[in-house]
C-alpha positions as a Python dict, from the first residue, in 0.01 Angstrom:
ca = {
    (1, 'X'): (0, 0, 0),
    (2, 'X'): (-403, 73, 42),
    (3, 'X'): (-491, 23, -338),
    (4, 'X'): (-346, -238, -319),
    (5, 'X'): (-435, -434, 47),
    (6, 'X'): (-751, -335, -85),
    (7, 'X'): (-705, -534, -375),
    (8, 'X'): (-599, -832, -221),
    (9, 'X'): (-889, -804, 29),
    (10, 'X'): (-1157, -765, -188),
    (11, 'X'): (-997, -1047, -413),
    (12, 'X'): (-876, -1309, -148),
    (13, 'X'): (-1243, -1486, -158),
    (14, 'X'): (-1163, -1551, -535),
    (15, 'X'): (-817, -1675, -443),
    (16, 'X'): (-870, -1927, -208),
    (17, 'X'): (-1200, -2073, -402),
    (18, 'X'): (-963, -2113, -728),
    (19, 'X'): (-726, -2315, -503),
    (20, 'X'): (-983, -2521, -315),
    (21, 'X'): (-1136, -2583, -678),
    (22, 'X'): (-799, -2681, -828),
    (23, 'X'): (-650, -2907, -558),
    (24, 'X'): (-1096, -3117, -555),
    (25, 'X'): (-1037, -3174, -957),
    (26, 'X'): (-737, -3317, -915),
    (27, 'X'): (-825, -3593, -645),
    (28, 'X'): (-995, -3825, -811),
    (29, 'X'): (-731, -3863, -1020),
    (30, 'X'): (-405, -3941, -789),
    (31, 'X'): (-593, -4107, -634),
    (32, 'X'): (-667, -4314, -890),
    (33, 'X'): (-345, -4307, -1035),
    (34, 'X'): (-270, -4417, -591),
    (35, 'X'): (-189, -4768, -607),
    (36, 'X'): (-507, -4925, -390),
    (37, 'X'): (-456, -5279, -172),
    (38, 'X'): (-617, -5594, -355),
    (39, 'X'): (-827, -5822, -187),
    (40, 'X'): (-1007, -6082, -286),
    (41, 'X'): (-1403, -6043, -247),
    (42, 'X'): (-1570, -6123, 63),
    (43, 'X'): (-1702, -6492, -17),
    (44, 'X'): (-1547, -6746, -75),
    (45, 'X'): (-1702, -7137, -229),
    (46, 'X'): (-1393, -7403, -234),
    (47, 'X'): (-1299, -7782, -366),
    (48, 'X'): (-1097, -7933, -90),
    (49, 'X'): (-944, -8336, -12),
    (50, 'X'): (-679, -8470, 145),
    (51, 'X'): (-533, -8778, 282),
    (52, 'X'): (-304, -8816, 597),
    (53, 'X'): (25, -8963, 676),
    (54, 'X'): (27, -9105, 1045),
    (55, 'X'): (-166, -9100, 1357),
    (56, 'X'): (-8, -8979, 1719),
    (57, 'X'): (-140, -9018, 2083),
    (58, 'X'): (-206, -8663, 2205),
    (59, 'X'): (-610, -8701, 2251),
    (60, 'X'): (-688, -9019, 2116),
    (61, 'X'): (-537, -9374, 2200),
    (62, 'X'): (-517, -9555, 1885),
    (63, 'X'): (-277, -9604, 1620),
    (64, 'X'): (-249, -9687, 1252),
    (65, 'X'): (-577, -9568, 1097),
    (66, 'X'): (-567, -9335, 713),
    (67, 'X'): (-823, -9070, 690),
    (68, 'X'): (-947, -8978, 345),
    (69, 'X'): (-1191, -8694, 276),
    (70, 'X'): (-1319, -8494, -16),
    (71, 'X'): (-1561, -8191, 68),
    (72, 'X'): (-1630, -7818, -15),
    (73, 'X'): (-1594, -7475, 171),
    (74, 'X'): (-1840, -7174, 226),
    (75, 'X'): (-1636, -6915, 374),
    (76, 'X'): (-1754, -6516, 409),
    (77, 'X'): (-1472, -6221, 485),
    (78, 'X'): (-1567, -6100, 851),
    (79, 'X'): (-1257, -5851, 883),
    (80, 'X'): (-971, -5739, 607),
    (81, 'X'): (-658, -5529, 649),
    (82, 'X'): (-341, -5530, 436),
    (83, 'X'): (-207, -5736, 721),
    (84, 'X'): (-390, -5932, 854),
    (85, 'X'): (-769, -6087, 748),
    (86, 'X'): (-1011, -6298, 922),
    (87, 'X'): (-1291, -6545, 778),
    (88, 'X'): (-1564, -6753, 922),
    (89, 'X'): (-1585, -7115, 752),
    (90, 'X'): (-1824, -7379, 686),
    (91, 'X'): (-1700, -7670, 550),
    (92, 'X'): (-1934, -7993, 435),
    (93, 'X'): (-1772, -8320, 406),
    (94, 'X'): (-1935, -8583, 143),
    (95, 'X'): (-1712, -8790, 133),
    (96, 'X'): (-1564, -8900, 463),
    (97, 'X'): (-1302, -9276, 489),
    (98, 'X'): (-1147, -9393, 778),
    (99, 'X'): (-870, -9713, 680),
    (100, 'X'): (-867, -9946, 1023),
    (101, 'X'): (-862, -10239, 1150),
    (102, 'X'): (-1096, -10488, 1178),
    (103, 'X'): (-1179, -10730, 1510),
    (104, 'X'): (-1288, -11036, 1626),
    (105, 'X'): (-1402, -11220, 1883),
    (106, 'X'): (-1054, -11408, 2133),
    (107, 'X'): (-962, -11532, 2465),
    (108, 'X'): (-1354, -11473, 2644),
    (109, 'X'): (-1372, -11454, 2991),
    (110, 'X'): (-1594, -11562, 3222),
    (111, 'X'): (-1586, -11136, 3233),
    (112, 'X'): (-1512, -10982, 2976),
    (113, 'X'): (-1529, -11028, 2607),
    (114, 'X'): (-1117, -10963, 2430),
    (115, 'X'): (-1090, -10894, 2074),
    (116, 'X'): (-813, -10970, 1810),
    (117, 'X'): (-723, -10724, 1454),
    (118, 'X'): (-821, -11002, 1160),
    (119, 'X'): (-745, -10726, 894),
    (120, 'X'): (-815, -10372, 684),
    (121, 'X'): (-1157, -10252, 600),
    (122, 'X'): (-1250, -9928, 482),
    (123, 'X'): (-1550, -9710, 651),
    (124, 'X'): (-1744, -9440, 444),
    (125, 'X'): (-1941, -9177, 635),
    (126, 'X'): (-1967, -8784, 587),
    (127, 'X'): (-2002, -8496, 788),
    (128, 'X'): (-1994, -8124, 838),
    (129, 'X'): (-1739, -7878, 980),
    (130, 'X'): (-1990, -7587, 1075),
    (131, 'X'): (-1792, -7429, 1375),
    (132, 'X'): (-1418, -7227, 1168),
    (133, 'X'): (-1206, -6949, 1206),
    (134, 'X'): (-883, -6892, 952),
    (135, 'X'): (-653, -6566, 977),
    (136, 'X'): (-462, -6469, 677),
    (137, 'X'): (-166, -6303, 677),
    (138, 'X'): (53, -6091, 430),
    (139, 'X'): (-286, -5967, 281),
    (140, 'X'): (-120, -5743, 17),
    (141, 'X'): (64, -6026, -110),
    (142, 'X'): (-49, -6318, -391),
    (143, 'X'): (135, -6583, -150),
    (144, 'X'): (2, -6592, 209),
    (145, 'X'): (28, -6780, 536),
    (146, 'X'): (-248, -6883, 695),
    (147, 'X'): (-352, -7037, 1061),
    (148, 'X'): (-689, -7201, 1110),
    (149, 'X'): (-900, -7438, 1317),
    (150, 'X'): (-1266, -7566, 1239),
    (151, 'X'): (-1490, -7824, 1534),
    (152, 'X'): (-1818, -8007, 1354),
    (153, 'X'): (-1866, -8407, 1292),
    (154, 'X'): (-1878, -8737, 1130),
    (155, 'X'): (-2170, -8980, 1056),
    (156, 'X'): (-2072, -9323, 977),
    (157, 'X'): (-2174, -9600, 820),
    (158, 'X'): (-1992, -9848, 1110),
    (159, 'X'): (-1774, -9766, 1409),
    (160, 'X'): (-1507, -9581, 1373),
    (161, 'X'): (-1248, -9588, 1526),
    (162, 'X'): (-1299, -9935, 1623),
    (163, 'X'): (-1599, -10156, 1483),
    (164, 'X'): (-1657, -10307, 1835),
    (165, 'X'): (-1972, -10285, 2033),
    (166, 'X'): (-1958, -9963, 2267),
    (167, 'X'): (-1793, -9799, 1951),
    (168, 'X'): (-1989, -9533, 1831),
    (169, 'X'): (-2070, -9440, 1426),
    (170, 'X'): (-2152, -9027, 1522),
    (171, 'X'): (-1843, -8932, 1610),
    (172, 'X'): (-1677, -8522, 1752),
    (173, 'X'): (-1426, -8364, 1538),
    (174, 'X'): (-1164, -8044, 1563),
    (175, 'X'): (-838, -8029, 1413),
    (176, 'X'): (-557, -7727, 1426),
    (177, 'X'): (-456, -7616, 1117),
    (178, 'X'): (-172, -7474, 873),
    (179, 'X'): (-21, -7376, 570),
    (180, 'X'): (-66, -7108, 254),
    (181, 'X'): (-324, -6924, -19),
    (182, 'X'): (-122, -6821, -340),
    (183, 'X'): (-353, -6588, -534),
    (184, 'X'): (-364, -6559, -910),
    (185, 'X'): (-308, -6157, -1011),
    (186, 'X'): (-688, -6047, -979),
    (187, 'X'): (-762, -6176, -646),
    (188, 'X'): (-1036, -6425, -762),
    (189, 'X'): (-889, -6741, -777),
    (190, 'X'): (-672, -6980, -512),
    (191, 'X'): (-458, -7234, -447),
    (192, 'X'): (-460, -7394, -142),
    (193, 'X'): (-183, -7608, 67),
    (194, 'X'): (-230, -7731, 411),
    (195, 'X'): (-165, -7913, 689),
    (196, 'X'): (-395, -8017, 963),
    (197, 'X'): (-433, -8214, 1276),
    (198, 'X'): (-758, -8401, 1349),
    (199, 'X'): (-947, -8508, 1661),
    (200, 'X'): (-1238, -8753, 1573),
    (201, 'X'): (-1410, -8899, 1920),
    (202, 'X'): (-1754, -9004, 2052),
    (203, 'X'): (-1644, -8665, 2370),
    (204, 'X'): (-1729, -8976, 2606),
    (205, 'X'): (-2081, -9047, 2524),
    (206, 'X'): (-1995, -9367, 2602),
    (207, 'X'): (-1806, -9565, 2839),
    (208, 'X'): (-1559, -9658, 2533),
    (209, 'X'): (-1457, -9389, 2387),
    (210, 'X'): (-1091, -9491, 2206),
    (211, 'X'): (-1055, -9176, 1923),
    (212, 'X'): (-800, -9139, 1661),
    (213, 'X'): (-543, -8816, 1571),
    (214, 'X'): (-466, -8789, 1234),
    (215, 'X'): (-173, -8588, 1086),
    (216, 'X'): (-384, -8479, 769),
    (217, 'X'): (-219, -8288, 456),
    (218, 'X'): (-492, -8132, 177),
    (219, 'X'): (-556, -7963, -114),
    (220, 'X'): (-831, -7678, -202),
    (221, 'X'): (-876, -7498, -492),
    (222, 'X'): (-1126, -7136, -439),
    (223, 'X'): (-1384, -6903, -638),
    (224, 'X'): (-1376, -6597, -503),
    (225, 'X'): (-1721, -6335, -511),
}
């Protein structure tokens, strides 16, 4: 028994070293074979566009306007886990159109001038949304729902949403969004389908602040690097 015990004690360090070396040699292979979540890289570049389906009166007071947008996006992933991810977004909008009424003076009074509609016009502009956050869910899946919000400004060639004295060519905008992202199998491309509720107004920089709200549908195509 003493000989066996002495043999065991003398060989125990070598035996432990052999076990550790065997486990270490197997770990890389096990890690390679284990399924790994596939997330898109941290930078996103996208082109997107959309058109409004109608108006409602929540923040603004004008109705019967339509909004069209063609824009570019850069986004940077701030947080990414299997359940959720958070992105900062920046939208540059070179083309933004508002379809609205035209007005002419009618029924003047000694103290005020009234305006009556006499047609329709399309006003062109552009803008930028430097403030934006986007939250994705189900990151381990190709089809991912999201919610988002952006804020910025738009400048137009004529005042919107009403082209009358007191109207503004420079307006502020913010929105709330929801939709889905559909990624390809490599997770380096994605289609985005969404809805946004968008508000445009002059933020009371004038006594006259009509404001307008849009129900807006948009489609986007993204590249990830």
